[in-house]
C-alpha positions in Angstrom: 0.1 0.0 -0.1 2.8 2.3 0.7 4.3 1.6 -2.5 1.0 2.7 -4.5 0.6 5.8 -2.3 4.2 6.7 -2.8 3.8 6.7 -6.7 0.4 8.3 -6.5 1.7 11.0 -4.3 4.4 11.7 -6.8 2.3 11.3 -9.7 -0.4 13.9 -8.3 2.4 16.4 -7.6 3.9 16.1 -11.1 0.4 16.4 -12.9 -1.0 19.5 -10.8 1.9 21.4 -11.3 2.6 20.6 -15.0 -1.0 21.4 -15.6 -0.7 24.7 -13.6 -3.7 23.6 -11.2 -1.4 24.6 -8.2 1.6 26.4 -7.5 4.8 24.2 -6.9 5.1 25.5 -3.3 1.3 24.6 -2.5 1.6 21.4 -4.3 4.7 20.5 -2.4 3.2 21.3 1.1 -0.6 20.2 0.7 -0.1 16.9 -1.5 2.3 15.3 0.8 0.3 16.4 4.0 -2.8 14.9 2.4 -1.1 11.5 1.6 0.2 11.6 5.1 -3.1 11.2 6.4 -4.0 8.6 3.7 -1.1 6.5 5.1 -2.6 6.9 8.5 0.2 8.9 10.1 -1.3 12.5 10.2 -0.4 12.7 13.9 3.5 12.3 12.9 3.2 15.0 10.2 4.7 17.6 12.2 7.8 15.2 13.0 8.1 14.5 9.7 8.1 18.2 8.3 10.6 19.2 10.9 12.8 16.5 10.1 12.7 17.6 6.5 13.4 21.1 7.2 16.2 20.5 9.8 17.6 18.4 6.7 17.3 21.2 4.1 17.8 24.0 6.4 21.6 24.5 5.4 20.8 24.4 1.6 18.2 27.0 2.1 20.6 29.3 4.1 23.0 28.7 1.6 20.8 29.8 -1.3 19.6 32.9 0.4 22.9 34.3 1.0 24.5 32.9 -2.5 21.6 34.7 -4.3 22.2 38.1 -2.5 25.9 37.3 -3.1 25.7 36.7 -6.9 22.9 39.2 -7.1 25.3 42.1 -6.0 28.1 40.9 -8.2 25.7 41.3 -10.9 24.8 44.9 -9.8 28.6 46.0 -9.6 29.2 44.6 -13.1 31.2 41.3 -12.5 29.7 39.5 -15.2 29.3 42.3 -17.7 32.7 41.0 -19.4 31.3 37.8 -19.5 28.4 38.7 -21.2 30.4 40.7 -23.9 32.6 37.7 -24.6 29.4 35.3 -25.1 27.9 38.0 -27.1 30.9 38.0 -29.4 30.6 34.6 -30.1 26.7 34.7 -30.4 26.6 37.8 -32.6 22.8 37.8 -31.5 22.2 34.7 -33.3 19.6 32.5 -31.1 21.5 29.2 -32.4 24.7 30.5 -30.9 23.3 31.9 -27.7 21.8 28.4 -26.8 25.2 26.6 -27.4 27.0 29.6 -25.4 24.4 28.5 -22.4 25.5 25.0 -22.8 29.1 25.7 -22.7 29.0 28.1 -20.1 26.9 25.8 -17.9 29.3 23.3 -18.4 32.2 25.2 -17.5 30.8 26.7 -14.4 30.1 23.3 -13.2 33.6 22.2 -12.8 33.1 23.9 -9.2 30.7 21.0 -8.3 27.9 22.9 -7.1 24.6 23.0 -9.0 23.0 26.4 -7.4 26.4 28.3 -8.0 26.5 26.8 -11.5 22.7 28.1 -12.2 23.0 31.7 -10.7 26.1 32.3 -12.8 24.8 31.0 -15.9 21.3 32.6 -15.5 22.8 35.9 -14.6 25.1 36.0 -17.8 22.4 34.8 -20.2 19.1 35.9 -18.8 19.7 39.5 -20.6 20.5 38.0 -23.9 17.2 35.7 -23.8 15.0 38.4 -22.4 16.3 41.1 -25.0 16.0 38.8 -27.9 12.8 37.4 -27.0 14.2 33.9 -26.8 12.2 31.0 -25.0 13.5 30.8 -21.3 12.6 27.2 -20.8 15.2 26.5 -23.4 17.8 28.4 -21.3 16.9 26.4 -17.9 16.6 23.0 -19.8 20.1 23.2 -21.6 21.5 24.5 -18.5 20.3 21.7 -16.3 21.2 18.9 -18.7 24.8 20.1 -19.1 25.3 20.5 -15.3 23.7 17.0 -14.8 26.6 15.4 -16.8 29.0 17.7 -15.2 27.5 16.7 -11.7 29.3 13.3 -12.0 32.5 14.8 -11.2 34.0 13.2 -8.5 33.6 16.2 -5.9 29.9 16.8 -7.5 28.3 14.2 -5.1 26.9 11.2 -6.8 30.3 9.7 -7.6 31.3 10.0 -4.0 28.1 8.6 -2.7 28.4 5.6 -5.2 31.6 4.7 -4.2 31.1 5.2 -0.4 27.9 2.8 -0.6 29.9 0.3 -2.7 33.2 0.7 -1.0 35.2 1.3 -3.9 37.5 4.2 -5.2 35.9 7.4 -6.6 38.5 7.6 -9.4 38.0 3.9 -10.3 34.5 4.7 -11.0 34.9 8.2 -12.8 38.0 8.1 -14.9 36.9 5.0 -17.0 33.3 6.8 -17.1 34.9 10.0 -18.8 34.4 8.5 -22.6 30.8 8.2 -22.1 30.3 11.2 -20.0 32.1 13.1 -22.9 29.4 11.8 -25.4 26.7 12.7 -23.2 28.2 16.4 -22.8 28.7 16.3 -26.6 25.1 15.4 -27.1 23.8 18.1 -24.8 25.9 20.4 -27.2 24.2 19.0 -30.2 20.8 19.1 -28.7 21.4 23.0 -27.8 22.4 23.5 -31.6 19.2 21.8 -32.8 17.2 23.9 -30.2 19.0 27.0 -31.1 18.3 26.5 -34.7 14.5 26.2 -33.7 14.8 29.2 -31.7 16.3 31.0 -34.9 13.8 30.1 -37.3 11.0 30.9 -34.7 12.3 34.4 -34.3 13.0 35.1 -37.9 16.9 35.2 -37.9 17.9 34.4 -41.3 21.6 33.4 -41.4 24.3 32.7 -38.7 26.1 35.7 -37.5 23.2 38.1 -38.7 22.9 41.0 -36.3 19.2 42.3 -36.5 18.6 46.1 -35.7 15.5 47.2 -33.9 14.6 50.9 -34.0 17.1 53.6 -32.7 16.7 54.4 -28.9 15.7 57.7 -28.3 17.9 57.9 -25.1 21.2 56.0 -26.0 22.5 55.8 -22.3 19.8 53.2 -21.5 21.2 51.0 -24.2 22.2 47.5 -23.1 25.4 45.6 -23.5 24.2 44.4 -26.6 24.9 47.5 -28.2 27.8 46.9 -31.0 27.0 43.2 -31.2 29.6 41.3 -33.6 32.0 44.5 -33.3 30.1 46.7 -35.7 30.2 49.6 -33.0 26.7 50.7 -34.3 24.7 52.5 -31.6 22.1 50.1 -31.9 20.5 47.2 -30.2 19.9 43.9 -32.0 16.6 42.0 -31.8 14.7 39.7 -33.4 12.5 40.6 -36.4 9.2 38.9 -37.6 7.4 40.9 -34.9 9.4 39.8 -31.8 8.6 43.4 -30.5 10.4 46.6 -30.7 12.9 47.2 -27.8 13.0 50.9 -27.0 14.7 52.1 -23.9 11.3 52.3 -22.3 10.9 48.7 -22.9 14.2 47.8 -21.6 13.3 50.0 -18.3 10.2 48.0 -18.1 12.0 44.7 -18.3 14.1 45.7 -15.4 11.4 47.0 -13.3 8.9 44.0 -13.9 11.4 41.0 -14.1 13.7 42.1 -11.3 16.7 42.0 -13.5 19.0 44.6 -14.8 19.6 44.1 -18.7 23.1 44.9 -17.7 22.8 48.7 -18.8 26.6 49.8 -18.9 25.6 53.0 -17.2 23.6 51.8 -14.3 24.5 53.6 -11.0 25.4 50.3 -9.0 28.5 49.7 -11.3 31.7 49.6 -9.2 34.6 49.6 -12.1 37.3 50.5 -9.3 36.4 47.3 -7.3 36.1 45.0 -10.1 39.3 43.1 -9.4 38.4 43.0 -5.8 35.1 41.2 -6.6 36.6 38.9 -9.1 39.3 37.7 -6.7 37.0 37.5 -3.7 34.5 35.3 -6.1 37.6 33.0 -7.3 38.8 32.8 -3.6 35.0 31.9 -2.4 34.7 29.1 -5.1 38.2 27.9 -4.3 37.2 27.7 -0.8 34.1 25.4 -1.5 36.0 23.1 -3.6 38.5 22.9 -1.0 36.0 22.9 1.8 37.4 25.1 4.1 34.1 26.2 5.6 30.4 24.9 5.0 29.2 26.3 1.9 26.3 28.2 3.9 29.0 30.0 6.1 31.1 30.8 3.1 28.3 32.6 1.3 27.1 34.2 4.4 30.7 35.8 5.1 30.9 36.6 1.2 27.5 38.2 0.9 28.4 40.3 3.9 31.6 41.2 2.9 30.7 42.2 -0.9 27.8 44.3 0.6 30.2 46.2 3.0 32.9 46.7 0.6 30.7 47.7 -2.4 28.0 49.5 -0.8 29.6 51.3 2.3 26.5 53.4 3.1 23.4 51.3 5.0 20.8 52.6 2.8 22.6 51.4 -0.4 22.9 48.0 1.4 19.3 48.0 2.2 18.4 48.8 -1.4 20.4 46.1 -2.5 19.0 43.5 -0.4 15.3 45.0 -1.3 16.3 44.4 -5.0 17.1 40.9 -4.5 14.3 39.9 -1.9 11.9 38.4 -4.3 14.4 36.0 -5.6 15.5 34.9 -2.0 12.0 34.4 -0.8 10.7 32.6 -3.9 14.0 29.7 -3.8 14.1 29.6 0.2 10.3 29.3 0.3 10.4 26.4 -2.4 13.3 24.7 -0.7 11.3 24.7 2.9 8.2 23.5 0.9 10.1 20.8 -0.6 11.2 19.7 2.8 7.5 18.8 3.7 7.3 16.5 0.5 10.8 14.8 1.1 10.1 14.7 5.1 6.9 12.7 4.5 8.2 10.4 1.5 10.8 9.3 3.6 9.3 9.5 7.2 6.3 7.5 6.3 8.6 4.9 4.5 7.3 5.2 1.3 11.0 5.7 -0.2 11.8 2.3 1.1 8.8 0.7 -0.2 9.2 2.0 -3.7 12.7 1.1 -3.9 12.0 -2.6 -2.8 9.4 -2.9 -5.2 11.5 -1.7 -8.2 14.0 -4.3 -7.1 11.5 -7.1 -6.8 10.1 -6.7 -10.0 13.2 -7.2 -11.9 12.9 -10.8 -13.7 15.5 -13.2 -12.3 17.0 -13.8 -16.1 18.2 -9.9 -16.0 20.6 -10.8 -13.2 23.7 -11.0 -15.7 22.5 -7.6 -17.0 21.8 -5.7 -13.7 24.5 -3.2 -14.7 22.2 -2.1 -17.7 19.2 -2.5 -15.4 20.6 -0.3 -12.8 21.5 2.6 -15.7 17.8 2.3 -16.7 16.5 2.4 -13.1 18.8 5.3 -12.3 16.5 7.6 -14.5 13.3 7.2 -12.6 14.9 6.7 -9.1 17.0 9.6 -9.1 14.1 11.7 -10.3 11.8 10.5 -7.8 14.0 10.3 -4.8 17.1 12.1 -3.3 20.5 11.1 -4.4 21.2 9.9 -0.9 17.9 7.7 -1.2 19.1 6.1 -4.2 22.8 5.5 -3.6 22.7 4.5 0.2 19.3 2.8 0.0 18.9 1.4 -3.6 22.0 0.9 -5.2 23.7 -1.5 -2.6 20.5 -3.7 -3.0 21.1 -3.5 -6.9 24.8 -4.4 -6.5 24.0 -7.5 -4.4 21.8 -9.1 -6.8 24.5 -8.1 -9.6 27.3 -9.9 -7.6 25.3 -12.9 -7.5 25.7 -13.0 -11.5 29.1 -11.7 -11.7 28.6 -8.1 -12.2 31.4 -5.9 -10.3 30.5 -3.3 -8.1 32.5 -0.7 -10.2 30.1 -1.6 -13.4 27.0 -0.8 -10.9 28.7 2.1 -9.6 29.2 3.5 -13.2 26.0 2.7 -14.2 24.2 4.4 -11.4 25.6 7.5 -12.6 23.6 7.6 -16.0 20.5 9.3 -14.7 21.9 12.3 -13.2 21.3 14.8 -16.2 17.6 14.0 -15.5 18.2 14.1 -11.7 19.0 17.8 -12.0 15.3 18.8 -12.7 13.8 16.8 -10.1 11.4 18.3 -8.0 13.4 17.0 -4.9 16.8 19.0 -5.9 16.8 22.4 -4.4 19.0 23.9 -7.2 16.6 23.6 -9.6 14.3 26.1 -8.0 17.4 28.5 -8.1 17.2 27.8 -11.9 13.6 28.2 -12.6 13.4 31.0 -9.9 15.9 33.4 -11.3 14.7 32.6 -14.9 11.2 33.5 -14.1 10.1 30.2 -15.6 7.3 28.2 -14.0 8.5 24.8 -12.6 6.0 23.0 -14.7 6.8 24.4 -17.9 10.6 23.7 -17.2 9.6 20.0 -16.3 7.2 19.5 -19.6 10.1 20.8 -21.6 13.1 19.3 -20.2 12.2 15.7 -19.1 12.3 13.9 -22.7 15.7 15.7 -23.7 17.2 14.9 -20.3 16.3 11.3 -20.6 17.5 11.1 -24.2 20.8 12.4 -22.6 20.9 9.9 -20.0 20.3 7.1 -22.6 22.9 8.4 -24.7 25.4 8.1 -21.9 24.3 4.7 -21.1 24.4 3.6 -25.0 28.2 5.0 -24.9 29.1 3.3 -21.9 27.9 0.0 -23.2 29.6 0.7 -26.6 32.9 1.3 -25.0 32.5 -1.5 -22.6 32.6 0.4 -19.6 29.1 -0.7 -18.2 
């Protein structure tokens, strides 16, 4: 019964948010509370929620101060050169912009933290998508898939969990998997090219490298960093044709006010060019400290946010203004994380996760024993999507590995196969980082889910196929 109710709860949640019948926050809270009563453990709902909140509180704190930190860095101009550099490659061509998104997300993912990756990627790319009227779910989908592939790095989490659960060396898992993961990353780049071409056709861009110019702005002081795309130096702002909308300065100002993002106006008052290298060095030090684990990540971002506010905006009214400017994103993301704590708390506290995992293992035919690595790779898609990495790697993988060992399948093969589902996992409603992605991009979680699931699943299967072809799995 717990198995059925567990799957029913997840299915109900996904259907309601994809159909936009409920907001994600409401669905994450009300649906598990209702199913907790169905299970007959309504009296323990408070304990389950407190346990879930306790486990996710450090993550929520990290996201709150990380959003403030990177939000201020956007304000002071740290990412302006990145946007300009990407623009030189993109040339206002949607295809190049989507490919650039995938490349940027993959590079930034080297720090091993999904939330940081999404904050930096969205911060740099959002103004381009917004200004060219491109689909924002393309940006979130491509970024999530690229990060999902790179999440298999030994310091990213899943590889370390698999190594710990099966008592093998992380490098023995990861190094042989590199060819298959590179194929998966190449698949993401190819997919981003296809999606970019589709965006180019939708928006009416004619040829690669075209820089389409909209009407001259009356007030040139409000022009964005898109001015001079492709090195032309024209004081104009490129935008798609085909009725995508005229982009006047007033429109740009409206975009800033309505969306909570500045479109990186090179003349904005919050720029701190004299402090650029201080801010760059501080960010590099912060990322290094995260990788080296000098301090817990929430503590690092708390100190970083306080420091960057104090140095760049020494006057208290200016600090309050910066905090207020990013309060909307902070509230949305942290609220989503605490709501997700209700979902995970009920799922784990009632025992639904354990029953679902055992059921999945039990339904595997005995004849599939010699192919348990393949089975594990396929199961990693739904299981890492419907449960946390901890639940899958510490609860399910050891059971699958034991079944595989009885048929001569090595723990290393099982561990490698278990990494296959990560591109899909990064869009799971149980991953806090995905709320950073959709929250900063102003994308509905249901829209992101509908768009990304099929492409992320395809990326997972590409990695699995490459692993089998290369003899890795």
